[in-house]
N, C-alpha and C positions, 0 to 999 in steps of 0.2 A: 809434426802432424797435429799434435794436441793443440798447439798454439793456433794453427789455421782453423781447426774445428771450433775452437772457442770464439774466434772472430766471426765465423759463419753463424754460430748460434746467436751471437749478439746482434748480428744483422737481422736474423729472423725474428728475434724478440722485438726489435725496433719496428719491423714491418707490422707485427701484431698490435703494437702500441698505436701506430698510426691508424690502423683499422678501427680500433676502439675510439680514438679521438674523433675521427670523422663520423663514426656511427652515433656519437653522443651529441652531434649537432655543432661541433666546433670545426666544421669543414672549412678549411682555408685552402687557397690556391697553393701556398708554399708547402702545406702538408701533402697535398695530392702530388705535387711535383717531386717531393722527397720520396714518397712511396713508389712513384713510377721509376725513379732512378735506381732503387734497390730491388725492385720486384724481379728483374731477371736473375739476380744473384740468388734470391730466396727460392725461386722456382727450380733453378738448377741444383741448389743445395738439397731441396726436397727430393729431387730425382736421384741425387747421389745417395741419400739416406735410404730411399726405396731400393736402390740397387744393392746397397750394403745388406739390407734385410734379406733380400732374395738370395744373396750369396751365403749369408749365415744359415738360411733354411736349406740350401742345396748342398753345401759341403758335407753335412752328416750322411747324406744319401750314398756317399762313396763307401761308407762302412757297412751300410745296411743292404746293399744290392749285390747278391752273388752272381747275377746274370752278367756275363761279359759284355753283351751288346748294350744293356742298360747302363753298365758302368762307363762305356765309351760315350754314350749320350750325356751322362751326368758330367763327365770330365770336360766335354766340349762346352756345355752350358756354363760350368764354373769358369772356364777360360774366357768365354765371351763376357761374363759378368765382371770379371777382374779387369778386362780391357776397358769396358765401359766405365767402371769405377775410377780407373786411373785417368782416363780421358776427361771425365767430369771434374776430377780434382785439379787437373792441370788448367782447365778452363776457369775454374773457380779461383785459382791462385791469380790468374791474370785479371779476373774481374775485381779482386780485392785490392789491386794496386791503385794508388791514388791517381786520378785522372788529371792531366794537365788542362786547366781551364782555358788555356790559350790555344789549344790545338785546333779548335773549330774556327778561329779568327782568320781574317785576312792577314797577309804578310807584307811587310816592307823589306825589300831586298836592296842591299848596298854592295856594289861590286867596285873594287878599286884596283888599279894596276899596282903591282908590287915591284919586286926586283926584276930588272930586265929591260927597262926603257920602253922603246916603241913596241917591241915584241910583247911585253907585258900588257900594254894597252890593247893590242890586237887580240891577245888571249882573253882579256876582260870582255871584249866584244863577243868572242866565241861563247863565253859562259852566259852572257846575257841572251844570246840567240838560243842556247841550249835550254835555258829556263823558260824562255818564251814559247818554244816548241812544246816543252813539257806541259806548260799551262794550257796550250791548245788541246793537247791530248786529254787533259783532265776537265776541259770545259770551263777553265778559269779565265778571268779578264785581266789583262796587263795594262797598266797606265804608267807612263814615265813621269817621274816627279822632277828630276834634274839630271843633266849630263854635262860632262866636260870632255870634249873630243881631243884626240891626238892628231898629229899632222897626217898620218896615213889612214885615218878612218876608224881607229880604235877608240877606246874610252879610257881616259885617265880615271874617270869616275862615272858611274851611272847608278841612279837611285830610282826604283820603280815599285809600284804597288801591285800585288797579286791578289785579286778578289775571287773568292770561291770557297766552297765547302772544304774544310780541313786543309786550307792552303798552308797555314803556318805549321800545322802538325806534320805535314809532309816535307816542307822545305827547311824546317829547322835543322835537319841533319846535314845541311849543306854549308853551315857556317864554319869558317876556318880558312886556312891557307891552301890554295890549289896550285899545283906545280905542273908546268908543261915542259915536255922535252921534244923538240922538233927543230927542223932547219927553218929559221925565220926567213921571211921574204926580204929582210934587210941583209941577209948573209950571202955574199957572193961566192964564198969558198965551199959552200955545201956542208958546213959543220953543224952538228946538233948543238943547240943552245938550251939552257935551262932558265925559265922565267917563272914568275909567280903572280897570282892575283889573290886578293882577299875577298871573302864573301861574308857579310853580316846579314842576319835574318832576324827581324823584330816582329812581334805580334802587333797588329794595329791596335792602338789604345783608344778606348772610348772616353768621351768627355767625363763621364762619372768616375772613371778609374784614376784619373790624374787631374788635379786642380791647378790650372795655369791662370794666374791672375793677370788681368789686362795691364796693370801698372808695371808688371815685370817684363813687359815686351817692348821692344823697339822694332817698328815695322817700316821698311823702306820699299818704295815702288820705283822700278827702273825699267829701261828698255831691255827686252830679252835679246840675247846674243846667240848667233849660230856658230858653226865651225869656223875657226879663224878669227872670231871676235866680232864679226859684222853684226849689226843690228838687223833682226829679222822682222820686227814689228815697229811700225811708225808710232803706235800708241804704247805708252808705258804700261805693261801688264805684268811684268815679272815682279815677284815678291820675295823680299829677304826679311826674315824674322830673327831677331836676336833675343834669347832668353837671358836677361840681365843677371839674375842671381848665379847662373852657371857659366855664362859666356857662350853658351851653345848657339850656333847659327845654322839656320836651314834656309835653303833657296829653292824656289819652284818657278820655272819660266817656260814650261813646255806647252801650256795651254794659252789660247788667245784671249781667254777671259781672266781678268784680274781676280775676280771672285773665286774662280776655280783654282787658280794658283794659290791664293791665300788659304783656301780650304785644305788643299793638299799639303801645303807647308805646315799648317797647324797640326794636321794628322801625323806628319813626320816628326814634328817637335814633341808631341804628346807621346808618341811611341818610343822615342829616344829617352825621354824623361822617365817613362814607366820602366824601360829596360834598366836604367840606372837604379831605380828604387828596388826592383826585383833582385838585382845583383848585390845590392847592399844587404838585403835580407838573406841572401844565400852566401854572403861573405866571399864573393868571387869578383867583386868589382875592381877595376883598375882606374886610376885617376883620369886617364885620357880616353876611356871608353874603348880600349883595345883588348880587353880580356877575351872577346870572341875570336879575334883574328890574329893576335900576337903582333909581331913587328914585320911580318911578311918576309922573314928570312927563309931561305930554302929548307933549312933543317926542321922548320915547324909545320911542315906539310901535313895535311890530312889525306890528300889524294894526289896521285900522279897520273897525268895524261901523256903516254909515251906514243908518239906518232910513228916512229920507225918500227916499233914492235906491235902496233895496232892494239894497244892494251890500256885499260884504265885500272889502277890499283887503289883501293881504299885502304889506307894503312891502319885505320882504327880497328878494322875487323879482319884484315888480311885477305880481303876478297879481290881477286883479279878477274877481269872480264876482257875477252879478246874480241870486242865488237865496237871499237871506238867510234867509227862513223855513225852507227845507229844510236849510240849513247849521246853523241853531240847533236843528234837530230831530236833529242828529247825523250828517248825511250829509257827512262830512268826508274821505272817501277821496280824492276828486279833488284837494283842497287839500293833504292830507298827502303824496300821491303826488308832486305837483309839488315840494314842499319836499324830499322824499327824493331826487328826481332831481337837483335843484340841488345838494344836498349831495354826491352822488356825482360830479357834474361838476367841482365845486371840488376834491374829493379827487384826481380823475384829473389835473386841471391841475397840481396841486402835485407829484403823484407822478411824472408822466411828462413834465413840461415839458422 
């Protein structure tokens, strides 16, 4: 507790320093922005200290009041003040946690069929539909960057951008291996099969965050292809960009405009390169960029979608929900809220242990 109070006192001192700096005529936009960022913490901390003072003034009244009725009132006030003090401290702990600067960004989502052949590709299509419906619920925009179709209408791979407030902050919990257990349409005997798909979620990188040199790029223009490999555009509009230093290749062929495809391909390339840099900093990167999703083996699952039992189980937090159709229709807030709460709890445990 002393450690937390010391941090809060330091934040309050910084708030006062910023007040003095701006009052002295050195008013700058970045100072005002910093003050605006910490002011909610300072005001809440002052409320906490005021509550603590009130508690300190009220507790001695228990000894000084011989009246049973007054004693009951004092006890109730002390209980209320302690509850408020506890609640304020819990909120302050959360406020002190470092904020992920990427949370407010747009997200680039990559879904790939894993173990299970055609059924895995169909499951990948189900996941894309689930996230598309969730985006509709949140008022976000979805734009497909690239797809690779399977023979039965699934996706071997689909990459898309989700644009909207806090898109990455919500969808980042989805990265990993997703497992499905159901009777596939390809199964004549009615047996339940297990298949997987991988989901990677990247924050959309801005140009200022990652410097991509033009001489490091090889850009090819070609005719876009639809399911089965047929050309769907008479004019070459599809764009393939290879980042020569890393060998990373991105493709965008979903728009009829070559310029739009190039813009989307560059956004995907920057996001992948930024993801690599961030993983290097966190010492969690793998050479082939699969640290997020592993190798798509069944044992690496983060979540299971069991159709016969109408349940979805998230194995990271041990949460099981028995409303699979609603979840697949994009009603994911309950699940994502639980994952976000668990993430905060772990951060608090590490920060204030």
